[in-house]
C-alpha positions in Angstrom: -64.2 -11.0 153.6 -67.6 -11.5 152.1 -69.3 -11.6 155.3 -71.4 -14.5 156.3 -72.2 -17.4 153.9 -75.8 -18.8 153.9 -76.1 -22.1 151.7 -79.6 -23.3 150.6 -80.7 -25.6 147.9 -82.7 -23.7 145.5 -82.1 -20.3 143.6 -85.8 -19.3 144.6 -85.1 -19.8 148.1 -81.9 -18.0 147.8 -83.4 -14.9 146.3 -86.1 -14.6 149.3 -83.3 -15.0 152.0 -81.2 -12.4 150.0 -84.0 -9.8 150.2 -84.6 -10.8 153.9 -80.9 -10.8 155.1 -79.6 -8.0 152.8 -76.0 -6.8 153.2 -73.6 -8.8 155.2 -74.8 -12.0 153.8 -73.8 -14.0 150.8 -76.3 -16.7 149.5 -75.4 -19.7 147.6 -77.6 -22.4 146.2 -76.4 -26.0 146.0 -79.2 -26.7 143.4 -80.2 -30.0 145.6 -77.9 -32.8 146.4 -74.2 -32.3 145.5 -73.1 -36.1 146.0 -74.6 -39.3 145.6 -73.5 -43.0 144.8 -71.9 -43.6 141.5 -74.2 -44.4 138.4 -72.2 -47.1 136.9 -71.4 -49.2 140.0 -73.0 -50.2 143.2 -70.7 -47.9 145.3 -71.4 -49.8 148.5 -68.6 -51.9 150.3 -70.7 -55.0 151.2 -68.4 -55.9 154.1 -68.8 -52.9 156.1 -71.3 -51.0 154.0 -69.2 -48.0 153.5 -70.6 -45.8 150.8 -68.6 -44.5 147.9 -70.0 -40.8 147.4 -69.0 -39.0 144.2 -69.4 -35.3 143.6 -72.2 -35.2 140.7 -70.6 -33.8 137.5 -73.0 -31.0 137.2 -72.3 -29.8 140.6 -68.5 -29.4 140.3 -68.9 -25.8 139.5 -71.4 -25.3 142.3 -68.9 -26.7 144.7 -66.0 -24.8 143.5 -67.9 -21.6 144.0 -69.2 -22.7 147.5 -65.4 -23.2 148.5 -64.3 -19.8 147.2 -67.0 -18.1 149.1 -66.4 -20.0 152.1 -62.7 -19.2 152.1 -63.6 -15.5 152.5 -66.4 -15.7 154.8 -66.5 -14.9 158.4 -68.9 -17.9 159.1 -71.0 -20.6 157.1 -74.6 -21.1 157.8 -76.1 -24.3 156.4 -79.8 -23.4 155.8 -81.0 -26.4 153.9 -84.6 -27.9 154.3 -85.5 -28.9 158.0 -85.8 -32.7 157.3 -83.6 -35.6 156.9 -82.9 -34.8 153.2 -81.9 -31.3 154.1 -79.7 -32.5 157.0 -78.1 -35.0 154.7 -77.5 -32.3 151.9 -75.9 -30.0 154.6 -73.5 -33.0 155.6 -72.7 -33.7 152.0 -71.9 -30.1 151.4 -69.2 -30.0 154.1 -67.8 -33.2 152.9 -67.6 -32.3 149.3 -66.5 -28.7 149.9 -63.9 -30.0 152.4 -64.8 -27.1 154.7 -62.8 -27.3 158.0 -64.5 -26.5 161.2 -61.3 -25.5 162.9 -60.7 -22.8 160.1 -64.1 -21.2 160.0 -67.3 -21.6 162.0 -69.8 -24.0 160.3 -73.3 -23.7 161.8 -76.4 -25.5 160.8 -79.8 -23.5 161.1 -83.4 -24.7 160.5 -86.5 -22.5 160.0 -89.9 -23.9 158.9 -91.2 -20.6 157.0 -89.1 -18.1 155.1 -90.0 -14.9 157.0 -87.8 -12.3 158.6 -88.7 -13.3 162.1 -88.2 -17.1 161.6 -84.8 -16.6 159.9 -83.7 -14.2 162.5 -84.7 -16.6 165.3 -82.8 -19.5 163.3 -79.6 -17.3 163.1 -79.6 -16.8 166.9 -80.1 -20.6 167.7 -77.6 -22.4 165.4 -76.7 -26.0 166.0 -74.2 -28.7 164.6 -75.3 -31.4 161.8 -77.7 -34.0 163.4 -75.8 -37.2 162.3 -78.6 -39.3 163.5 -80.8 -37.6 160.7 -77.9 -38.0 158.2 -77.5 -41.6 159.0 -81.1 -42.3 158.6 -81.1 -40.8 155.1 -77.8 -42.5 154.2 -79.7 -46.0 155.3 -82.5 -45.2 153.2 -80.3 -44.3 150.2 -78.2 -47.3 150.5 -81.2 -49.7 150.9 -82.7 -48.4 147.9 -79.3 -48.8 145.9 -79.0 -52.2 147.2 -82.5 -53.4 146.0 -82.4 -51.4 142.8 -79.0 -52.2 141.8 -79.3 -55.9 142.5 -82.9 -56.7 141.2 -82.9 -54.5 138.1 -80.5 -56.9 136.1 -82.9 -59.7 136.9 -85.9 -57.7 135.5 -83.9 -56.7 132.4 -83.1 -60.4 131.8 -86.5 -61.8 132.2 -88.8 -58.9 131.1 -87.2 -56.2 129.3 -84.5 -53.5 129.8 -85.1 -50.2 131.5 -87.1 -51.5 134.5 -86.4 -50.8 138.0 -87.4 -52.1 141.4 -87.5 -50.5 144.9 -88.6 -51.3 148.3 -91.4 -48.6 148.4 -92.1 -48.4 144.6 -92.6 -52.2 144.3 -94.9 -52.3 147.4 -96.9 -49.5 146.0 -97.3 -51.5 142.7 -98.4 -54.5 144.7 -101.1 -52.4 146.5 -102.6 -51.6 143.1 -102.2 -55.0 141.5 -103.8 -56.6 144.7 -106.8 -54.3 144.4 -107.1 -54.9 140.7 -107.3 -58.6 141.3 -110.0 -58.2 144.1 -111.9 -56.4 141.4 -111.4 -58.9 138.8 -112.4 -61.7 141.2 -115.6 -59.9 142.6 -118.8 -61.6 141.8 -121.6 -59.0 142.0 -124.7 -59.8 144.2 -128.1 -58.6 143.3 -130.1 -56.9 145.9 -133.2 -54.5 146.1 -134.1 -51.7 148.4 -137.6 -50.2 148.6 -138.5 -46.5 149.4 -141.8 -45.2 149.8 -142.9 -41.5 149.3 -145.3 -40.3 152.1 -147.1 -37.3 153.3 -149.4 -36.1 156.0 -152.0 -35.4 153.5 -152.2 -35.5 149.7 -150.4 -32.5 148.6 -151.1 -30.4 145.4 -147.5 -29.6 144.4 -145.6 -32.4 146.3 -144.6 -30.0 149.1 -144.4 -31.7 152.5 -143.6 -35.2 151.0 -140.6 -37.1 152.1 -139.1 -40.4 151.2 -138.4 -43.5 153.8 -136.3 -46.5 153.3 -137.5 -50.0 154.1 -135.2 -51.3 157.0 -137.1 -54.4 158.4 -140.0 -55.7 160.3 -141.5 -53.7 163.1 -140.1 -56.2 165.6 -136.5 -55.5 164.3 -136.1 -58.5 162.0 -134.1 -57.7 158.9 -135.8 -58.4 155.5 -133.6 -59.6 152.7 -134.8 -58.5 149.0 -132.5 -60.4 146.9 -134.7 -60.1 143.3 -137.5 -58.3 141.9 -139.9 -61.1 142.4 -139.4 -60.5 146.3 -139.5 -56.7 145.8 -142.7 -57.0 143.9 -144.4 -59.2 146.6 -143.5 -56.7 149.3 -144.7 -53.8 147.1 -148.0 -55.5 146.8 -148.3 -55.6 150.6 -147.2 -52.0 150.9 -150.1 -50.7 148.7 -152.7 -52.1 151.2 -150.7 -51.1 154.3 -151.6 -48.0 156.7 -148.7 -45.8 157.6 -148.2 -44.4 161.1 -145.4 -42.7 162.6 -144.1 -44.9 165.3 -141.0 -42.7 166.4 -139.7 -39.1 165.8 -136.7 -37.8 167.7 -134.1 -35.0 167.0 -130.7 -35.1 168.5 -128.1 -32.4 168.4 -124.6 -33.4 166.9 -121.5 -31.7 166.4 -118.8 -31.7 163.6 -115.3 -30.9 164.3 -112.9 -29.4 161.7 -109.9 -31.3 160.1 -106.5 -30.5 161.4 -104.2 -28.3 159.3 -102.6 -30.0 156.3 -99.7 -32.4 156.5 -97.7 -33.5 153.4 -99.9 -36.4 152.7 -103.2 -34.7 153.5 -102.4 -31.8 151.4 -101.6 -34.3 148.5 -104.9 -36.1 149.1 -107.2 -33.1 149.3 -105.3 -31.3 146.5 -106.5 -34.3 144.2 -110.0 -34.3 145.6 -110.7 -30.6 145.2 -108.4 -29.4 142.5 -107.4 -32.7 140.7 -103.6 -31.7 141.3 -101.5 -35.0 141.2 -99.0 -35.4 144.1 -96.1 -34.2 141.9 -97.9 -31.1 140.8 -99.1 -30.2 144.3 -95.6 -30.5 145.8 -94.1 -28.3 143.0 -96.6 -25.6 143.6 -96.3 -25.9 147.5 -92.5 -25.5 147.0 -93.1 -22.2 145.0 -95.3 -21.1 147.9 -92.9 -21.9 150.7 -89.7 -20.5 148.8 -91.2 -17.1 148.1 -93.1 -15.2 145.5 -93.3 -11.4 144.9 -96.1 -9.9 146.5 -96.7 -6.1 145.5 -94.7 -3.8 148.0 -93.9 -6.6 150.3 -91.3 -8.0 147.8 -90.3 -11.7 147.9 -92.3 -13.4 150.5 -92.6 -17.1 151.7 -96.4 -17.7 151.8 -96.6 -21.0 153.6 -94.6 -23.1 156.2 -92.4 -25.9 155.1 -94.4 -28.3 153.0 -92.8 -31.6 153.7 -94.0 -32.5 157.3 -96.0 -35.2 159.0 -96.9 -33.0 162.1 -100.1 -31.3 162.6 -98.6 -29.0 165.3 -99.1 -25.2 164.9 -96.9 -22.7 166.7 -98.9 -20.6 169.6 -98.0 -17.4 167.8 -99.8 -18.7 164.7 -102.8 -19.8 166.5 -103.1 -16.5 168.4 -103.1 -14.7 164.8 -105.7 -17.2 163.5 -108.0 -16.5 166.7 -107.7 -12.8 166.2 -108.5 -13.2 162.4 -111.7 -15.1 163.3 -112.8 -12.8 165.9 -112.6 -9.9 163.4 -113.9 -11.7 160.3 -116.6 -13.9 161.8 -117.2 -12.7 165.4 -116.6 -14.1 168.7 -119.2 -16.8 168.4 -117.1 -18.5 165.7 -114.1 -18.7 168.2 -113.4 -21.5 170.5 -113.0 -20.5 174.3 -109.7 -21.9 174.1 -107.3 -23.0 171.1 -107.9 -26.4 169.6 -105.2 -28.9 169.6 -104.7 -31.9 167.4 -102.6 -35.2 168.3 -101.0 -37.4 165.5 -101.6 -41.3 166.0 -98.4 -42.1 164.0 -95.5 -43.8 165.9 -92.9 -41.2 164.8 -94.1 -37.7 164.2 -91.6 -34.9 164.0 -93.5 -32.5 166.3 -90.7 -30.0 166.2 -92.0 -29.3 162.7 -95.3 -27.5 162.0 -98.1 -28.4 159.9 -98.6 -26.5 156.6 -100.1 -23.3 157.3 -100.0 -19.7 155.9 -97.2 -17.7 157.3 -99.5 -14.8 157.8 -103.2 -15.4 158.3 -104.1 -11.8 157.6 -102.7 -12.4 154.0 -105.9 -13.6 152.7 -106.1 -15.5 149.2 -108.4 -12.7 147.8 -105.4 -10.0 148.5 -103.1 -12.2 146.5 -105.1 -12.7 143.3 -103.0 -10.1 141.4 -99.7 -11.7 142.1 -100.1 -15.4 142.0 -100.7 -17.8 139.1 -104.2 -19.5 139.2 -102.8 -22.9 140.4 -100.7 -21.1 143.1 -103.8 -19.1 144.3 -105.9 -22.2 144.2 -103.3 -24.4 146.6 -102.6 -21.4 148.7 -106.4 -20.9 149.4 -106.8 -24.6 150.1 -104.1 -24.3 152.8 -105.1 -21.0 154.0 -108.9 -22.0 154.7 -107.8 -25.5 156.1 -105.8 -23.8 158.7 -108.1 -20.9 159.6 -111.0 -23.4 159.9 -109.1 -25.7 162.3 -109.3 -23.0 164.9 -113.1 -22.3 164.3 -115.9 -23.3 166.5 -117.5 -26.8 165.6 -120.6 -27.0 163.4 -123.9 -28.0 165.2 -126.6 -29.9 163.4 -130.2 -31.3 164.5 -130.5 -34.8 163.1 -134.1 -36.0 163.1 -134.8 -39.7 162.6 -138.5 -40.7 162.0 -139.6 -44.4 162.0 -142.7 -45.2 160.2 -144.7 -48.5 160.6 -146.6 -50.0 157.8 -149.3 -52.0 159.3 -150.2 -55.0 157.1 -153.8 -56.3 157.1 -154.0 -59.6 158.9 -150.3 -59.6 160.0 -149.0 -58.8 163.6 -145.8 -57.7 162.2 -145.7 -54.4 160.0 -142.9 -53.2 157.8 -140.6 -50.6 159.4 -139.4 -47.6 157.4 -136.8 -45.0 158.4 -136.1 -41.3 157.3 -133.4 -39.1 158.5 -132.7 -35.4 158.0 -130.1 -33.1 158.9 -130.6 -29.4 159.8 -127.8 -26.9 160.6 -128.3 -25.0 164.0 -124.8 -23.3 163.8 -122.6 -23.4 160.7 -119.3 -22.9 162.6 -116.3 -23.7 160.5 -118.2 -25.0 157.4 -119.0 -21.5 156.7 -115.2 -21.4 155.4 -114.2 -24.9 154.7 -115.4 -28.7 154.2 -113.2 -31.4 153.9 -113.8 -33.6 150.8 -114.6 -37.4 150.9 -113.3 -40.1 148.9 -115.7 -41.9 146.6 -116.2 -44.8 148.8 -117.1 -42.7 151.9 -119.4 -40.0 150.5 -121.7 -38.2 152.8 -125.3 -39.4 152.5 -127.6 -36.7 151.3 -130.4 -36.3 153.9 -133.4 -34.6 152.4 -135.7 -32.4 154.9 -138.6 -34.1 156.7 -141.7 -32.3 157.6 -142.5 -32.0 161.3 -143.9 -35.2 162.4 -145.0 -36.5 165.8 -145.5 -40.3 167.1 -149.1 -41.2 166.0 -149.3 -39.2 163.0 -151.1 -41.0 160.2 -149.4 -40.8 156.7 -150.6 -41.1 152.9 -148.7 -43.4 150.6 -148.0 -41.5 147.3 -145.4 -43.9 145.7 -143.4 -47.0 146.2 -140.0 -47.1 144.7 -138.3 -50.3 144.3 -134.7 -50.0 143.1 -132.3 -52.8 141.9 -128.8 -52.7 143.0 -125.6 -54.9 142.7 -122.9 -55.1 145.2 -119.9 -53.3 144.2 -116.1 -54.4 144.1 -113.6 -52.2 146.0 -113.0 -49.0 144.2 -109.7 -48.6 142.4 -107.1 -46.2 144.2 -106.9 -42.6 143.0 -104.1 -40.3 144.0 -105.8 -39.5 147.3 -106.8 -42.9 148.4 -103.4 -44.4 147.3 -101.4 -41.8 149.3 -104.0 -42.4 152.3 -103.4 -46.2 152.0 -99.5 -45.8 151.8 -99.5 -43.5 155.1 -102.1 -45.9 156.9 -99.9 -49.0 156.0 -96.5 -47.2 156.9 -95.2 -47.5 153.4 -92.6 -44.9 152.4 -92.7 -41.3 154.1 -94.9 -38.3 152.8 -91.9 -36.8 151.0 -91.6 -40.0 148.9 -95.2 -40.3 147.8 -95.1 -37.9 144.8 -91.8 -39.4 143.1 -93.0 -42.9 143.8 -96.3 -42.3 142.1 -94.5 -40.5 139.2 -92.0 -43.6 138.7 -94.5 -46.4 138.7 -96.3 -44.6 135.9 -93.1 -43.8 134.0 -92.0 -47.3 134.2 -95.3 -48.3 132.6 -96.4 -50.6 135.6 -99.4 -48.7 136.2 -101.4 -46.0 134.3 -104.1 -43.7 135.3 -107.6 -43.9 133.6 -110.5 -41.6 134.5 -108.4 -40.6 137.8 -108.0 -44.2 138.9 -104.8 -46.3 138.9 -104.9 -49.5 136.6 -102.0 -51.9 136.7 -100.7 -52.6 133.2 -99.6 -56.1 132.3 -95.9 -55.1 133.0 -97.1 -54.1 136.6 -98.6 -57.6 137.0 -95.5 -59.5 135.5 -93.0 -57.6 137.8 -95.1 -57.9 140.9 -95.7 -61.6 140.3 -92.1 -62.1 139.7 -90.8 -60.2 142.9 -93.6 -61.6 145.0 -92.4 -65.3 144.2 -88.6 -64.7 144.5 -88.4 -61.7 146.8 -91.7 -61.8 149.0 -90.1 -59.3 151.5 -89.5 -56.6 148.8 -93.2 -56.3 148.1 -94.5 -57.4 151.6 -96.1 -54.4 153.2 -95.6 -55.4 156.7 -91.9 -55.8 156.0 -91.6 -52.6 154.2 -93.4 -50.7 156.9 -91.1 -52.4 159.5 -88.1 -51.0 157.5 -89.5 -47.6 157.7 -89.8 -48.0 161.5 -86.1 -49.1 161.6 -85.3 -45.8 159.7 -87.2 -43.9 162.1 -85.3 -45.4 164.9 -82.0 -44.5 163.4 -83.3 -41.0 163.2 -84.0 -41.2 166.9 -80.7 -42.6 167.8 -82.3 -45.9 168.9 -80.4 -48.1 166.2 -77.2 -48.0 164.3 -77.6 -47.6 160.6 -75.0 -50.3 159.5 -76.3 -53.2 161.4 -79.8 -52.5 160.0 -78.4 -52.8 156.4 -76.6 -55.9 157.2 -79.6 -57.5 158.8 -81.5 -56.6 155.6 -78.9 -57.5 153.0 -77.8 -61.0 154.4 -81.1 -62.7 153.6 -81.7 -60.5 150.3 -78.3 -61.7 149.0 -79.4 -65.3 149.5 -82.8 -64.6 147.8 -80.8 -63.2 144.9 -78.8 -66.4 144.5 -81.7 -68.6 144.6 -83.8 -66.4 142.1 -81.0 -66.1 139.4 -80.9 -70.0 139.5 -84.7 -70.4 139.0 -85.3 -67.3 136.8 -83.7 -68.8 133.6 -86.6 -71.3 133.4 -89.2 -68.8 133.3 -90.6 -67.4 130.2 -93.1 -64.5 129.9 -93.8 -64.9 126.2 -97.4 -65.8 125.4 -98.1 -68.3 122.3 -100.4 -67.1 119.6 -102.0 -68.8 116.5 -100.5 -66.4 114.1 -97.2 -67.3 112.3 -94.1 -65.1 111.3 -94.7 -63.7 107.7 -90.9 -64.2 107.1 -89.9 -67.5 108.5 -93.4 -69.1 109.3 -92.5 -69.9 112.8 -95.3 -69.1 115.6 -95.5 -65.5 116.7 -95.5 -64.9 120.5 -96.6 -61.8 122.6 -93.9 -60.1 124.4 -93.9 -57.1 126.5 -92.0 -54.0 125.6 -91.3 -50.7 127.0 -94.2 -49.4 125.3 -96.6 -52.1 125.7 -97.3 -55.5 124.0 -95.8 -56.7 120.7 -95.5 -59.6 118.5 -92.3 -61.1 118.1 -91.0 -64.3 116.1 -90.5 -67.5 118.5 -87.3 -68.0 116.2 -85.5 -64.9 117.9 -82.6 -64.4 117.5 -82.4 -66.1 114.2 -85.5 -64.2 113.0 -86.0 -60.7 114.3 -89.5 -60.0 112.9 -91.7 -57.9 115.3 -95.2 -56.6 114.8 -97.6 -54.4 116.6 -100.0 -56.0 118.9 -103.5 -54.5 118.6 -105.9 -54.7 121.6 -109.3 -54.6 119.8 -112.4 -52.7 121.0 -115.1 -54.2 118.6 -116.2 -50.4 118.0 -116.0 -49.0 114.7 -114.2 -46.0 113.6 -116.8 -43.1 113.0 -114.6 -41.5 110.2 -113.6 -44.7 108.1 -115.5 -47.6 109.5 -112.3 -49.8 110.4 -112.0 -51.2 113.8 -110.8 -48.8 116.8 -107.7 -50.3 118.8 -106.2 -49.4 122.1 -102.7 -47.6 121.8 -100.4 -46.3 124.3 -98.7 -42.8 123.8 -95.4 -41.6 124.6 -96.1 -40.8 128.2 -97.7 -44.1 128.8 -101.3 -42.7 128.5 -103.8 -45.1 126.9 -105.9 -43.8 124.0 -107.8 -45.2 121.2 -107.1 -44.8 117.4 -108.1 -46.4 114.2 -106.6 -49.7 113.2 -106.1 -48.0 109.7 -103.6 -45.5 110.9 -101.8 -43.6 109.4 -104.5 -43.4 106.5 -107.1 -42.5 109.1 -105.9 -40.4 112.1 -109.0 -40.6 114.3 -108.2 -40.7 118.1 -110.2 -40.6 121.4 -109.1 -40.7 125.0 -112.4 -41.9 125.9 -113.0 -45.9 125.9 -115.2 -46.7 123.0 -118.1 -49.2 123.1 -118.9 -51.8 120.7 -122.4 -50.8 120.2 -123.6 -47.6 118.5 -125.7 -44.7 119.7 -129.4 -45.6 119.6 -130.3 -42.0 118.8 -127.9 -41.0 116.1 -126.0 -44.3 115.2 -122.5 -42.7 116.2 -119.9 -43.7 118.6 -120.5 -44.5 122.1 -117.8 -43.8 124.7 -117.2 -44.3 128.4 -116.8 -40.8 129.8 -117.3 -41.3 133.3 -117.4 -44.3 135.8 -120.5 -46.2 135.0 -121.7 -43.7 132.4 -121.6 -43.7 128.5 -122.3 -40.8 126.1 -122.5 -40.3 122.4 -119.6 -38.7 120.7 -121.8 -36.7 118.4 -125.4 -35.9 120.0 -126.5 -35.4 123.5 -127.4 -39.0 124.4 -126.3 -40.3 127.7 -126.7 -43.8 128.9 -125.9 -45.4 132.3 -124.0 -48.6 131.9 -125.6 -52.0 132.8 -123.6 -54.6 134.6 -122.5 -56.4 131.6 -121.2 -53.1 129.9 -119.6 -51.8 133.2 -117.6 -55.0 133.4 -115.8 -54.1 130.1 -114.4 -50.7 131.3 
C-alpha cells in the first residue's frame, strides 16, 4: 500500500502539499483537465445532449499513473481547486481512471488556502462530488462548443480561416466595438470655464492665494459659456467686480476602505497600479497560491484561492488582521468591531473567501529575498488591500467657500466656488488607497486660507480656459473587466482567457493601454449581430450566466437549458447559411492587378488587410495593403506606414523596407517637430513628443481625432 493518494491539478501545488502532508501520502498532479470533447467532431448528441468525452492524448500517461497509484492506496482524496472547474476535473478524473467507490474510498476535499491548518481541516471534513457544480461546468462547456463549432465554419467561409466565435468572447468584442462607434460618432462641443485667483490681500510671493471656479449667478442661475466671445465679455465684467465671501463652511466626511480583492477587482487594480494584464495577474497569483519557498518555512502558500467572487473573510483571519493593526499602527487605527462587506451580485459563492494573505504577519518586506519582483508586487497589493479593509476610516474636513463677484450696476453678481480637503485622521490610507479609472479621477482640492463670511478679497488673475466635451474613453484592462462583471458577462475566472483570445484572433488590439477594435472585429461583430443577435446580445449572455448559476444551485436541470438554447440557435444557423452566400466583405479599389489587369480588392487576412485580384481563383495575385501615415521616415525620407507584428501588435515602419528598417511603436504625426524638424509621435493620450529633442506638444482637437 502507498498510503493515501491525493490528486491535485498542478505540480507546484503537489510539491507544497507533499511538504505539508509528509509520509503516508502520495501526491499526483493531473496537469489540468484530463478529458474534453473531441477536437475533430462536435462530440454532442443533439437529441439528448449527451457529451462524448475523450481522454486527452497527452494525459494518457497521467491517467495510467493515477490508476496504478489508486490500486495500491487505502483512500483517494480529490483535492482539485474549490470551484466549478475544480469540481469538474475531480469528476473527470474518477470517470477517466475508472475508479470504483466500492473498491476504494473516494473523497472530495476543498481548501481555500494551502496551509497546514486548512489542509488538515479539509481532510477531517471530506465530502462527495457535487454534481450540481459539475453539471454547471458541463453546460458551460457544451454551450461554448455548440456556438464555436457551429459558427466558426460560417466565419471561415465569409471572412477567413482560423476565426472563432463564442458566447462570452463575441459579447466582449461587441462591447469594445460599440464603444468605438460611440467615439467615432461623437461630435465635440466647445465650452469654456473661468477661474479667478484671489487673496485676502495682495501677497508678495503668492502665498495665501487660491482659485475659485465660476458656477453661475448669485441667485443660482447657471451661466453657459459656449465660446471665447462670451468668456471675454464675462472677463471684462469680472475685472470691475468686487469680491466678497458669501458663505464658508467646513464639514467632516469619512472615507471607508475597499473590501479585500475578488478575482475581478484584483485584475482591475493590478492593471491600474502595476500595469499587469489579466493573464499575467492570474499567473502570478497562481504561483502565490500554490506555494513558494520562503526561507526556513519551506514551501508556503502565500495567498488564498485566487478565483473567487466572494468578499467574505474568515473570522480567524480578521482576528489576525486586527492584532496586526493594533501592534503596528495602534488602537486608534482599529475599529471597535470587525468590518463586514456584502456583495450585490445575485450569485456569490460565500463559502469561498476573498483573496487575502494566508498569514498577515508575513509582511511583504520580509519576503523580498525570496520572491521575484512581480510576485512581491502582487503579494504586496493583496496584503495591503486586505489589512486596510479592517482599519479605521479616514476622516477629512471638506471646506467649501462661495464668493460673490458684485457687478457695478447689476443686482445679480457672479458666484464662484472653491473647495479644499484637509485630512483630520488618515486611517486606512496610511497603508492603501484604491486607484481610480481615467473617467473617475479624484479632483485635486488645493488648500484654501481661513476665510469667513464678509471677508473682502483681492482679484489677482482671471483664467478663462477652453474645453471640448470628450467622448467616452476606450476600455482598458481594468474598465473592460469592470464592465463585464457589471453586465454579468462571463465569470471572473473567464476574463483573462477571453481578453487574451480576442487579441490573438486579431479582433481587437491594445494601443497605449486601451482596447481598439480591428477591422476584423467590426466585420465579425456586424456579421454575428445581423444573423445571430442573441450571441452578441449582452442581456441574453447575462441571462445564460444566471441559468448556469441556477444549475450550480440545483434550481435548474442542465439538459433542458441546453435544449432551450440550441433549438432557436439551430434555426438561426439555417437561415444565416442561406443568406450569407450573398454577402461579400471585399472592398473595391482603383488599383489593377499587375498580372491580369483586373481590379484589385481589399481583403482581410489573419495578419490584417491585403490586396488581392478580383479574378481569384483564376489569378492568385496578392499584394500588401499599406496604411499610410503621411509622416516621413527620419532615416531615408520615405513614407512611414502602419504594420502589424506577429503577435498582433501595431507598429510603424518605413515603406522602403527591407532597404530601410526604421520602426517605432509610437504613432507618427504628419507634421515635423518645430524645434528640430525631426519626427513627431503620439506618446500619450492627447500628447505628442519629438523623437529626437525634448519638445513636447499637447495635441489640438484636429490632431487628437487622428490618434
